[in-house]
MARBA-3410 file (N, C-alpha, C, O; in Angstrom, 1 decimal):
52
5.9,1.3,-29.0,5.6,2.4,-28.7,6.5,2.7,-27.6,7.1,1.9,-26.9 ~ 6.8,4.3,-27.6,7.7,5.2,-26.8,6.9,5.1,-25.3,5.7,5.0,-25.3 ~ 7.6,5.2,-24.3,7.4,5.3,-23.1,6.7,6.6,-22.5,7.1,7.7,-22.9 ~ 5.7,6.6,-21.7,5.0,7.8,-21.2,5.2,7.9,-19.7,5.3,6.8,-19.1 ~ 5.2,8.8,-19.0,5.6,8.9,-17.7,4.5,10.1,-17.1,4.5,11.2,-17.5
3.7,9.5,-16.1,2.8,10.4,-15.5,3.5,10.8,-14.4,4.3,10.1,-13.8 ~ 3.2,12.2,-14.1,3.8,12.8,-12.9,3.1,13.7,-12.5,2.5,14.5,-13.3 ~ 3.0,13.9,-11.0,2.5,14.6,-10.0,3.3,15.6,-9.4,4.4,15.3,-9.0 ~ 2.9,17.0,-9.1,3.8,17.5,-8.4,2.9,17.8,-6.8,1.8,18.4,-6.7 ~ 3.6,17.5,-5.7,3.0,17.5,-4.4,3.4,18.8,-3.8,3.0,19.0,-2.7
4.1,19.9,-4.5,4.3,21.3,-3.7,2.8,21.9,-3.5,2.0,22.2,-4.3 ~ 2.7,22.0,-2.2,1.3,22.6,-1.6,1.1,24.2,-2.5,0.0,24.8,-2.8 ~ 2.3,24.7,-2.8,2.1,26.2,-3.5,2.0,26.1,-4.9,2.0,27.2,-5.5 ~ 2.0,25.1,-5.6,2.1,24.9,-7.0,0.5,24.6,-7.5,-0.2,23.9,-6.8 ~ 0.3,25.0,-8.5,-1.1,24.8,-9.1,-1.4,23.9,-9.8,-2.6,23.7,-10.1
-0.1,23.2,-10.4,-0.1,22.1,-11.5,-0.6,20.7,-10.7,0.0,20.5,-9.6 ~ -1.5,19.8,-11.1,-1.6,18.7,-10.2,-1.0,17.5,-10.9,-0.6,16.5,-10.2 ~ -0.9,17.4,-12.2,-0.3,16.2,-12.8,0.1,16.8,-14.5,-0.3,17.9,-14.9 ~ 0.9,16.1,-15.1,1.3,16.1,-16.3,2.0,14.8,-16.8,2.7,14.1,-16.0 ~ 1.8,14.5,-18.2,2.4,13.6,-18.6,3.7,13.7,-19.6,3.4,14.4,-20.6
4.9,13.1,-19.6,5.9,13.2,-20.5,5.8,12.0,-21.5,5.6,10.8,-21.3 ~ 5.9,12.6,-22.8,5.7,11.3,-23.8,7.3,11.6,-24.5,7.8,12.6,-25.0 ~ 8.0,10.2,-24.1,9.3,10.1,-24.9,9.2,9.7,-26.4,8.3,9.2,-26.9 ~ 10.3,10.0,-27.1,10.6,9.5,-28.1,11.5,8.3,-27.8,11.8,8.1,-26.7 ~ 12.0,7.6,-29.0,12.5,6.3,-28.9,14.0,6.3,-28.4,14.8,5.4,-28.0
14.3,7.7,-28.7,15.8,8.0,-28.1,16.1,8.2,-26.9,17.2,8.2,-26.4 ~ 15.0,8.4,-26.3,15.3,8.7,-24.6,16.1,7.4,-23.9,15.8,6.3,-24.1 ~ 16.9,7.7,-23.3,17.6,6.5,-22.5,16.9,5.7,-21.5,16.0,6.2,-20.8 ~ 17.1,4.4,-21.2,16.2,3.5,-20.7,16.0,4.0,-19.0,15.0,4.0,-18.3 ~ 17.5,4.5,-18.6,17.5,4.8,-17.2,16.7,6.4,-16.7,16.7,6.8,-15.5
16.1,7.0,-17.7,15.6,8.1,-17.2,14.4,7.7,-16.1,13.7,6.7,-16.1 ~ 14.5,9.0,-15.1,13.4,8.6,-13.9,12.8,10.1,-13.9,13.2,11.0,-14.7 ~ 11.9,10.1,-13.1,11.1,11.4,-12.6,12.1,12.4,-12.3,12.0,13.6,-12.7 ~ 13.4,11.9,-11.4,14.2,12.8,-11.0,14.8,13.5,-12.0,15.2,14.6,-11.7 ~ 14.9,13.2,-13.1,15.8,14.1,-14.2,15.1,15.1,-14.7,15.6,15.8,-15.6
13.7,15.4,-14.2,13.0,16.5,-14.5,12.5,17.5,-13.4,12.6,17.2,-12.2 ~ 11.9,18.6,-13.9,11.4,19.5,-12.6,10.1,20.1,-13.2,9.9,20.5,-14.4 ~ 9.2,20.2,-12.2,7.8,20.8,-12.9,7.7,22.0,-13.7,8.4,23.0,-13.4 ~ 7.2,22.0,-14.4,7.0,23.0,-15.6,6.4,24.3,-15.3,6.5,25.3,-16.0 ~ 5.6,24.1,-13.9,4.7,25.2,-13.3,5.5,25.8,-12.2,5.4,27.0,-12.1
6.2,25.2,-11.3,6.7,25.9,-10.1,8.4,25.9,-10.4,9.1,26.9,-9.9 ~ 8.9,24.7,-11.1,10.2,24.7,-11.8,10.9,24.0,-10.4,12.1,24.1,-10.2 ~ 10.1,23.3,-9.5,10.7,22.4,-8.2,10.9,21.2,-8.7,10.1,20.8,-9.5 ~ 12.0,20.5,-8.4,12.0,19.0,-9.0,12.0,18.0,-7.6,11.5,16.9,-7.8 ~ 12.3,18.4,-6.4,12.0,17.4,-5.3,10.6,17.1,-5.1,10.4,16.0,-4.5
9.6,17.7,-5.5,8.3,17.6,-5.2,7.5,16.6,-6.3,6.4,16.1,-6.1 ~ 8.3,16.4,-7.5,7.5,15.3,-8.6,7.6,13.9,-8.1,8.5,13.4,-7.4 ~ 6.4,13.2,-8.4,6.5,12.1,-7.8,5.8,11.2,-9.2,5.0,11.8,-9.9 ~ 6.2,10.1,-9.6,5.7,9.3,-10.4,4.5,9.0,-10.3,4.2,8.7,-9.1 ~ 3.3,8.9,-11.2,1.9,8.2,-10.5,2.1,6.8,-11.5,2.4,6.6,-12.6
1.6,6.0,-10.4,1.7,4.6,-10.7,0.4,4.2,-11.0,-0.6,4.5,-10.2 ~ 0.2,3.5,-12.2,-1.2,2.9,-12.6,-1.3,1.6,-12.4,-2.3,1.0,-12.7
END
């Protein structure tokens, strides 16, 4: 099954609390949260992976 990455945005000015990224099998293994930006506020530096 393809990987799922749960991410939260810690920007105090952002209204988005968390989102999930569902990868396809073609996603490289070395992809991390640093490769994405928040879909709401557009910031990259405030994203953190949620560890389950």
